[in-house]
C-alpha positions in Angstrom: -11.9 33.1 20.7 -10.2 35.1 23.5 -12.2 38.3 23.0 -13.3 38.4 26.6 -9.8 38.1 28.0 -8.5 40.8 25.7 -11.3 43.2 26.6 -10.7 42.6 30.3 -7.0 43.2 29.8 -7.6 46.5 27.9 -9.3 47.8 31.0 -6.0 47.3 33.0 -3.2 47.1 30.4 -0.4 45.5 32.3 2.2 44.1 29.8 3.2 41.4 32.4 -0.4 40.1 32.4 -1.2 40.0 28.7 -3.2 36.8 27.9 -0.6 35.3 25.5 -1.7 31.7 26.1 -5.3 32.4 25.0 -4.3 34.4 22.0 -1.7 32.0 20.8 -4.0 29.0 21.3 -6.6 30.7 19.0 -3.9 31.5 16.3 -2.8 27.9 16.5 -6.3 26.6 16.3 -7.2 28.2 13.0 -3.9 29.4 11.4 -2.8 33.0 11.3 -4.2 33.4 7.8 -7.7 32.6 9.1 -7.9 34.6 12.4 -11.1 36.5 12.7 -11.2 40.3 12.2 -12.7 40.9 15.6 -9.7 39.5 17.3 -7.3 41.3 15.0 -9.0 44.6 15.8 -8.6 44.0 19.5 -5.0 43.2 19.0 -4.6 46.4 17.1 -6.1 48.3 20.0 -3.5 46.7 22.2 -0.8 47.9 19.9 -2.1 51.4 20.0 -1.6 51.5 23.7 2.1 50.5 23.5 3.5 54.1 23.4 1.7 54.9 26.7 2.2 51.6 28.4 4.0 51.5 31.7 5.8 48.4 33.0 9.2 46.7 32.7 10.6 47.4 29.3 11.4 43.8 28.5 7.7 42.9 28.8 6.7 45.8 26.7 9.3 44.9 24.1 8.1 41.3 24.0 4.5 42.4 23.6 5.5 44.7 20.7 7.4 42.0 19.0 4.6 39.5 19.3 2.1 42.0 17.9 4.5 42.7 15.1 4.1 39.1 14.0 0.4 38.6 14.9 -0.8 41.7 12.9 1.5 41.5 9.8 -1.2 40.1 7.5 -4.0 42.6 8.3 -1.4 45.4 8.1 -0.4 44.4 4.6 3.3 44.1 5.6 3.6 40.3 5.9 7.0 39.2 4.9 9.8 36.7 5.8 11.0 38.4 9.0 7.4 38.7 10.4 6.5 35.1 9.3 9.5 33.9 11.3 8.8 36.2 14.2 12.5 37.3 14.2 12.2 40.3 16.5 11.1 37.9 19.3 14.3 35.8 18.9 16.6 38.8 19.6 19.4 37.6 17.3 22.9 38.9 17.5 23.3 41.9 15.2 26.2 42.8 12.8 26.3 46.3 14.4 26.9 44.9 17.9 30.3 46.0 19.2 33.0 43.9 17.8 34.2 43.1 21.3 30.9 41.1 21.8 31.6 38.8 18.8 33.1 36.0 20.9 29.9 35.8 22.9 27.6 35.5 19.9 28.6 31.8 19.5 27.1 30.9 22.9 24.0 33.0 22.3 23.3 31.2 19.0 24.2 27.8 20.5 21.4 28.3 23.0 18.9 29.6 20.5 19.5 26.9 17.9 19.2 24.3 20.6 16.0 25.8 21.9 14.4 26.0 18.4 15.3 22.4 17.4 14.4 20.9 20.7 11.0 22.7 20.6 10.4 21.3 17.1 11.3 17.8 18.2 9.2 18.1 21.4 6.2 18.9 19.1 6.9 15.9 16.9 7.0 13.6 19.9 3.9 15.1 21.5 2.0 14.6 18.3 3.3 11.0 17.9 2.3 10.3 21.5 -1.1 11.8 21.1 -0.4 14.5 23.7 -1.3 17.5 21.5 -4.0 18.4 19.0 -2.0 21.3 17.7 -1.8 21.5 13.9 -3.6 18.3 13.2 -3.6 18.2 9.4 -1.4 15.7 7.6 0.4 14.2 10.5 3.6 12.4 9.5 4.2 8.7 9.8 6.2 7.4 12.8 9.2 6.7 10.5 9.4 10.3 9.4 9.2 11.5 13.0 12.1 9.1 13.8 14.2 10.6 10.9 13.4 14.1 12.1 14.6 13.2 15.6 17.8 11.7 14.3 18.7 14.7 12.2 17.7 17.1 14.9 19.9 15.4 17.4 22.8 15.8 14.9 22.2 19.5 14.8 22.2 20.0 18.6 24.8 17.6 19.8 27.8 19.9 19.2 26.1 22.8 20.9 25.0 20.7 23.8 28.6 19.8 24.3 29.7 23.4 24.3 26.8 24.2 26.7 27.9 21.3 29.0 24.4 19.9 28.8 25.3 16.5 27.2 26.4 14.8 30.4 23.0 13.3 31.1 22.3 11.9 27.7 22.9 8.3 28.4 20.3 6.3 26.4 21.4 4.1 23.4 17.9 4.5 21.9 17.7 7.5 19.6 14.1 8.3 20.5 14.8 8.2 24.2 18.0 10.2 23.6 15.9 13.0 22.0 13.5 13.0 24.9 16.3 13.3 27.3 17.9 16.2 25.4 14.6 18.1 25.1 14.0 17.7 28.9 17.5 18.9 29.8 17.4 21.8 27.4 13.9 22.9 28.6 15.1 22.8 32.3 18.0 25.0 31.4 15.9 27.7 29.8 15.1 31.0 31.5 11.6 32.3 31.7 12.4 34.9 29.0 13.8 32.2 26.7 10.7 30.0 27.2 8.4 32.9 26.5 10.2 33.9 23.3 10.2 30.3 22.0 6.5 29.8 23.0 5.4 33.0 21.1 7.7 32.6 18.2 5.7 30.3 16.0 2.4 31.4 14.4 1.8 29.1 11.5 -0.4 30.4 8.7 -2.4 27.1 8.5 -3.0 24.1 10.7 -0.8 21.7 8.7 1.6 19.7 11.0 4.8 20.2 9.0 4.7 24.0 9.1 5.8 23.9 12.7 9.1 22.2 11.8 9.4 24.4 8.7 9.3 27.5 10.8 11.7 26.2 13.4 14.3 25.1 10.8 14.1 28.5 9.1 14.5 30.3 12.4 17.6 28.1 13.1 19.1 29.0 9.8 18.5 32.7 10.4 20.2 32.3 13.8 23.2 30.7 12.0 23.5 33.5 9.5 23.2 36.1 12.2 26.2 34.4 13.9 28.1 34.4 10.6 27.5 38.1 10.1 28.9 38.9 13.5 31.9 36.7 13.0 32.8 37.8 9.5 32.5 41.4 10.7 34.9 40.5 13.5 37.3 38.9 11.0 37.4 42.0 8.9 38.0 44.2 12.0 40.8 41.8 13.1 42.6 42.1 9.8 42.5 45.9 10.0 44.5 45.4 13.2 46.7 42.8 11.6 45.5 40.2 14.1 45.6 37.2 11.8 45.0 34.6 14.5 41.8 36.3 15.5 40.6 36.6 11.9 41.3 32.9 11.2 39.5 32.0 14.4 36.3 33.9 13.3 36.5 32.4 9.8 37.0 28.9 11.1 34.1 29.4 13.5 31.9 30.5 10.7 32.7 27.4 8.6 32.0 25.2 11.7 28.6 26.9 12.2 27.6 26.3 8.6 28.8 22.7 8.7 26.9 22.0 11.9 23.7 23.5 10.5 23.8 21.0 7.5 21.5 18.4 9.2 18.8 21.1 9.3 18.5 20.5 5.6 18.0 16.8 6.3 15.3 17.6 8.8 13.6 19.8 6.2 13.9 17.1 3.6 11.5 14.9 5.6 8.7 17.5 5.1 5.9 16.0 3.1 5.7 17.7 -0.3 1.9 17.8 -0.2 2.0 19.4 3.3 4.4 22.1 2.1 2.4 22.9 -1.0 -0.8 23.2 1.1 0.4 25.7 3.6 2.6 27.7 1.3 -0.6 28.8 -0.5 -1.0 31.2 2.4 2.6 32.4 2.6 2.6 34.6 -0.5 4.6 37.7 0.3 7.1 36.0 2.6 10.3 34.6 0.9 13.8 33.7 1.9 15.0 36.3 -0.7 14.0 38.8 2.1 16.5 37.3 4.5 18.5 40.2 5.8 21.1 38.1 7.6 21.9 36.1 4.5 22.5 39.3 2.4 24.6 40.8 5.2 26.8 37.7 5.1 27.1 37.8 1.4 27.9 41.5 1.3 30.5 41.2 4.1 32.4 38.7 2.1 32.7 40.9 -0.9 30.9 43.8 -2.5 28.2 42.3 -4.7 28.2 43.0 -8.4 26.1 46.0 -9.5 23.4 43.9 -11.2 22.9 41.9 -8.0 22.8 45.1 -5.9 20.1 46.4 -8.2 18.2 43.1 -8.3 15.1 42.2 -6.3 17.3 40.2 -3.9 18.9 43.4 -2.5 15.9 45.7 -3.1 13.9 43.4 -0.8 16.4 44.3 2.0 16.9 48.1 1.5 18.9 48.7 4.7 21.5 46.1 3.6 21.5 47.6 0.1 22.3 51.0 1.6 25.2 49.4 3.6 26.6 48.1 0.3 26.1 51.3 -1.5 27.8 53.1 1.4 30.9 50.9 0.8 30.8 48.9 4.0 34.2 47.1 4.7 34.4 43.6 3.3 36.6 40.7 4.1 37.7 40.6 0.4 39.0 44.2 0.5 40.6 43.6 3.9 42.5 40.6 2.6 43.8 42.5 -0.4 44.9 45.4 1.7 46.6 43.3 4.4 48.5 41.2 1.8 49.6 44.3 -0.1 50.8 46.0 3.1 53.7 43.7 3.6 52.8 43.3 7.3 52.1 39.5 7.0 54.7 36.8 6.2 54.0 34.1 3.7 52.8 31.6 6.3 50.2 34.1 7.7 48.9 34.9 4.2 48.5 31.2 3.4 46.7 30.5 6.7 44.3 33.4 6.0 43.8 32.3 2.4 43.1 28.7 3.4 40.5 29.8 6.0 38.7 32.0 3.5 38.7 29.2 1.0 37.3 26.7 3.4 34.6 29.0 4.5 33.7 29.9 0.9 33.4 26.2 0.1 31.1 25.7 3.0 28.8 28.5 1.9 28.7 27.3 -1.7 27.8 23.8 -0.5 25.0 25.4 1.6 23.6 27.2 -1.5 23.7 24.0 -3.6 21.9 22.0 -0.9 19.3 24.8 -0.6 18.8 24.7 -4.3 18.3 20.9 -4.5 15.9 20.9 -1.7 13.9 23.7 -3.2 13.7 21.8 -6.5 12.3 18.7 -4.6 9.7 20.8 -2.9 8.8 23.3 -5.5 9.7 21.8 -8.9 9.6 24.7 -11.4 6.9 26.6 -9.5 7.5 30.2 -8.7 8.7 31.1 -5.2 6.7 33.0 -2.6 7.3 36.7 -2.1 6.8 37.2 -5.9 10.2 35.6 -6.7 11.2 33.3 -9.5 11.7 30.3 -7.2 14.1 27.6 -8.2 15.4 29.3 -11.4 16.5 32.2 -9.2 18.3 29.9 -6.8 20.0 28.1 -9.7 21.2 31.4 -11.1 22.9 32.5 -7.9 24.1 29.3 -6.3 27.6 29.5 -7.9 28.2 33.2 -7.5 31.8 33.4 -6.1 31.9 34.1 -2.3 35.2 36.1 -2.6 36.9 37.6 -5.6 40.3 36.9 -4.1 39.8 33.2 -3.3 38.9 30.9 -6.2 36.4 28.3 -5.0 33.9 27.2 -7.6 30.4 25.9 -7.0 31.2 22.8 -9.0 34.1 21.7 -6.8 32.4 22.7 -3.5 28.9 21.5 -4.3 29.1 18.1 -5.8 29.8 16.3 -2.5 26.7 17.7 -0.8 23.6 15.6 -0.3 20.4 15.8 1.6 19.6 12.8 3.7 16.0 11.8 4.2 
């Protein structure tokens, strides 16, 4: 246990020299749920020093974000955002200036690629015997091969946009993944490497939890991008810039479609493994996903019973945005069509883009539901939720009021490949 390193650091608390490696190694060795109180108390002492700490702000910010995740369980505030270490990832935010929306795509491309490649690197290291990290319930080689295949499907479009696919020459899928991971790692900055390295603190030592965390982080990244782009589309309609609104909507549909192989990666998770580590994730549930609720509420104002449900009460700041009547794409569409400022062709292009995006989101929900049924059955969810019955009840809720796309027509063609 890294008590000596932490005590030494506390005598000269330089945020640039914090012993991350030793602390993370201990968390990985026992699982966050089982970290000893002595170490947690020392980390709490470190956190107490943060307001007085001198040093470059990015280093202080990183340390604060790391401690936010490391100390969530002893603090009694463990939830989905802290389980996923989201503050460390520095995702785009819906309140970022609209002018920055075009750059969110490249930020999220980099982050999703980093997350998936890190997951695949761990799979390959375990397969090769190069790591003892999370040794419980190692997957068979055929499962690792499937994870690599699906992971490659996730990152290939982003690698192309990042101009990092030129060196991927192998015809062998396994070697292709190794090449991709090497190229991506070499392209990462020190800050990016640190954020990725600190951003996974599994609750147990079950192998599959590593991939589980990375996939959920990648989904959160996708929904952060969607929130920025849908907000941009709404703002564009207020300015009657239909081309720009359609561009953001089409980009959102593309992002959802490209994220679909993440479900296939997740479907390779061993059910016994999942049920083993989820015993220690009580309190953290995807129902607490702030980015998902922002996306939903940017499309249209949720019905009153939904706003008053546990789904929105678990993300109070988003609920306040809804109650404050934040602009929605649905309302913007009605207003711009009624204004007479658009011709018939522009209205049809806009409607078609909204319909395509709505279909993609409904397919996402249906796939999420089916995968949850496979993993959970009828068991309750974590975070004190109803689990799969809840997902079933909301998977066909209309994305827009003004565009009629049903869950039945959008969801039946969706599958999860194992």
